[in-house]
Each structure stands twice: as structure tokens, then as C-alpha cells.
C-alpha positions in Angstrom: 0.0 0.0 0.0 1.1 3.5 -0.8 0.5 7.0 0.4 0.6 10.2 -1.6 1.7 13.7 -0.5 0.1 16.5 -2.6 2.7 18.8 -1.3 5.7 16.7 -2.3 4.2 16.2 -5.8 3.6 19.9 -6.3 7.1 20.7 -5.0 8.5 18.3 -7.5 6.6 20.0 -10.2 8.0 23.4 -9.1 11.6 22.1 -9.1 11.0 20.4 -12.4 10.2 23.7 -14.1 6.6 24.6 -13.3 7.2 28.3 -12.7 3.7 29.6 -12.1 3.7 29.0 -8.4 3.9 31.3 -5.4 6.9 30.6 -3.1 8.7 32.4 -0.3 12.2 32.2 1.1 11.0 32.5 4.7 7.8 31.1 6.1 4.6 33.2 6.3 3.2 30.9 9.0 4.5 29.5 12.3 3.3 26.9 14.8 1.0 29.4 16.4 -1.0 29.5 13.1 -1.2 25.8 12.8 -4.4 23.8 13.0 -4.5 20.0 13.0 -6.9 17.4 14.5 -9.2 20.2 15.8 -9.8 21.4 12.2 -9.4 18.1 10.2 -10.9 14.9 11.6 -8.3 12.4 12.8 -8.1 9.1 11.1 -7.7 7.6 7.6 -8.2 9.7 4.5 -8.0 8.9 0.7 -8.2 10.8 -2.5 -11.7 10.6 -4.0 -11.7 7.8 -6.6 -15.1 6.4 -7.5 -13.6 3.3 -9.0 -11.6 2.5 -5.8 -13.7 0.5 -3.3 -12.7 0.2 0.3 -14.0 -2.1 2.9 -14.1 0.1 5.9 -14.8 -2.9 8.2 -11.4 -4.4 7.2 -8.1 -3.3 8.8 -6.2 -0.6 6.9 -3.5 -3.2 6.0 -6.1 -5.0 3.8 -7.1 -2.0 1.8 -6.2 -2.0 -1.9 -3.3 0.0 -3.4 -5.6 2.4 -5.1 -6.6 3.8 -1.7 -3.3 5.8 -1.4 -4.4 6.5 2.1 -3.2 9.2 4.4 -3.4 9.2 8.2 -4.2 12.3 10.2 -2.9 11.3 13.7 -5.2 11.9 16.7 -2.6 14.2 18.4 -1.7 16.1 15.2 -1.2 19.8 16.0 -1.0 20.8 12.3 2.7 20.4 11.9 4.7 17.5 10.3 8.5 17.2 9.9 10.1 15.1 7.2 13.2 13.0 7.8 15.4 15.7 6.2 14.2 18.3 8.7 11.8 20.1 6.4 8.4 21.1 7.8 4.8 20.8 6.5 2.1 22.9 8.2 -1.6 23.5 7.9 -2.5 27.1 8.8 -6.0 28.1 9.8 -8.3 30.3 7.8 -11.0 30.0 5.2 -9.6 28.4 3.2 -6.8 26.9 5.2 -3.3 27.1 3.7 -0.8 24.3 3.6 2.8 25.5 3.9 5.4 23.2 2.5 9.1 23.7 3.1 11.6 22.2 0.7 15.2 22.4 -0.1 16.6 23.9 -3.3 20.0 24.5 -4.9 21.4 28.0 -5.3 20.5 28.1 -9.0 16.9 27.0 -8.6 13.8 29.2 -9.1 13.8 29.8 -5.3 17.6 30.4 -4.8 18.0 29.5 -1.2 18.7 26.5 1.0 15.1 26.4 2.1 12.0 27.7 0.4 8.2 27.4 0.9 5.3 26.6 -1.3 1.6 27.2 -0.5 -1.6 25.4 -1.2 -5.3 26.2 -0.6 -7.1 23.6 1.5 -10.9 24.1 1.6 -13.3 22.0 3.8 -16.2 20.8 1.7 -17.9 18.9 4.5 -17.6 19.1 8.3 -18.8 16.9 11.2 -20.9 18.2 14.1 -17.8 19.5 15.8 -16.7 21.5 12.8 -13.9 19.2 11.7 -13.4 18.7 8.0 -14.6 15.4 6.5 -13.8 16.3 2.9 -11.0 18.6 1.6 -10.3 20.2 -1.7 -6.7 21.4 -2.3 -4.9 23.3 -5.0 -1.6 25.0 -5.6 -1.3 28.8 -5.2 -0.5 30.3 -8.6 1.1 33.6 -9.6 -1.8 34.3 -12.0 -3.9 32.6 -14.7 -1.9 30.0 -16.6 -0.7 30.8 -20.1 -2.5 28.9 -22.8 0.6 28.4 -24.9 2.8 27.3 -21.9 0.7 26.4 -18.9 3.8 25.5 -16.8 5.5 28.9 -17.5 5.0 31.9 -15.2 1.8 33.9 -16.0 1.9 37.0 -18.1 -0.7 38.5 -15.8 0.4 38.2 -12.1 -2.3 38.9 -9.6 -2.0 42.2 -7.7 0.8 42.3 -5.1 2.8 39.4 -6.5 6.2 40.0 -7.8 7.5 37.7 -10.6 11.1 36.5 -10.1 13.5 36.5 -13.0 14.5 32.9 -12.2 10.8 31.8 -12.2 7.9 31.7 -9.7 6.7 34.7 -7.8 6.6 36.1 -4.2 4.0 37.9 -2.2 4.6 41.1 -0.4 2.6 40.2 2.7 0.4 37.4 4.0 -2.8 39.2 2.9 -1.6 39.2 -0.7 -0.7 35.5 -0.3 -4.2 34.7 0.9 -5.8 36.6 -2.0 -3.6 34.6 -4.4 -4.9 31.4 -2.7 -8.5 32.5 -3.2 -8.0 33.5 -6.8 -6.2 30.2 -7.6 -9.0 28.2 -6.1 -11.6 30.0 -8.2 -9.9 29.0 -11.4 -11.6 26.2 -13.4 -9.2 23.3 -12.9 -9.3 19.6 -12.0 -8.2 19.8 -8.3 -8.2 16.7 -6.1 -10.5 16.0 -3.2 -9.6 14.1 0.0 -12.3 12.2 1.8 -12.3 11.0 5.5 -12.8 7.2 5.7 -12.9 6.4 9.4 -10.9 6.7 12.6 -7.9 4.6 13.4 -8.9 1.3 15.2 -7.0 -1.7 16.6 -5.9 -4.0 13.9 -4.9 -1.1 11.6 -1.4 -0.2 10.8 -0.1 1.6 13.9 0.1 5.4 13.7 3.8 5.4 14.7 4.5 2.7 12.1 2.7 4.6 9.3 4.4 7.9 10.1 7.8 6.2 10.2 7.1 4.5 6.8 6.4 7.9 5.3 9.5 9.4 6.9 7.5 12.0 8.8 6.9 12.8 12.5 4.5 14.9 14.5 6.8 15.8 17.4 
């Protein structure tokens, strides 16, 4: 069984030459902004795939590969750390914003040892306690994609964003970043949806084992 990280995939796209993404060389959000299990229901999640059937009565170890499940730990505060020390964070707001730290070379579009990408995360459905049960997520773009070269940086950056000569763009303040998140989410695009399956239960892969297999930790 496999898991998928939307953040890692999008970061790989950026490093591979998808230049129409907002980044920063220092983080806009810190641990005090983070939301975790109080905003997103703890337990097993998967990308919405109508042709992937999951027996929720079975242990997670018996689920099919198509599940690509993700676990939100019960004690998750909204921050995860990868084995290389980089940080992933879910910041509160409407929509929420996922901040992903990654490492780059000095000649990359974000020319620094560490840089950050941002993704809108909207709750499409909530439980009685206000915790998300369905999430839509999307990358934060510099502006409408070009028709001739969708991966290239936009010709019409949204207000407040500054296009970098090396590629990508940066926001002048967090308010500008949030507006770019909103505008990116309003574009007509095929963006993935994550659905809550159920809570962790005895017989499932252990939380600690799952986190270790992904190379991430919560503390």
C-alpha cells in the first residue's frame, strides 16, 4: 500500500520547471497559526476515486493499493516534519493554507537553502464538531496559466505578487498570499479531493509505524 503527498508532488513540479507557483524564502506561518486534528478529523483519508472500493470494516493493512491512504494522527497539531528536517504545516483560515518547506539549490527558481510553497485547502464537508470530512486542495498560482505554456509563469500576475526573474513569484505580505490562494482556487481546474474514511482502530497499521514509513513525525 502506498500514500501520496500532494505537497511533495507539487514541490517536485516546481523544481522540475513549473514556474507559475507562489513561493517564499522564509515562512509566512509559524506553529501558532497551525491547525490539525481540531480542524481536520483524525483518522484515515484517501483521494476521491469512485472506482476504488474500500471495505471500511477491514483493517487498513487490507485496503487496496488504489486507496493511497493518508493518516491524520489523533494528536496532530497541524505540523509535520520530514526526515530531512523540512516542515509541513496546515495554517488556519478559510480556506486553510498548507505551507510546505523544501530544499533547493542556489540556481533553482527559489535560490536559497530552504523555500516554501503554498496550497489552498478548503473544507467541503464538516462533522458536528466542525472538523473537516472532505477537503479540496490546489496550488497557489502567480496568476492565470498561459494557454501556450501552462507551466510557465503567468503573463498577468495577480496584484501584489512579484515575478522572479528565475521563475515563480513572491507575495509582499500574507494578505496578498491569501488573495492569491483564493484566486487560484476560483480557477476552473481539476483539483483533487480528499475524503475522510474512518478513525484509526485496533488492527490497523499503527500510527507510529505509518508515520515512520512515510519518513515524517509529528513531534
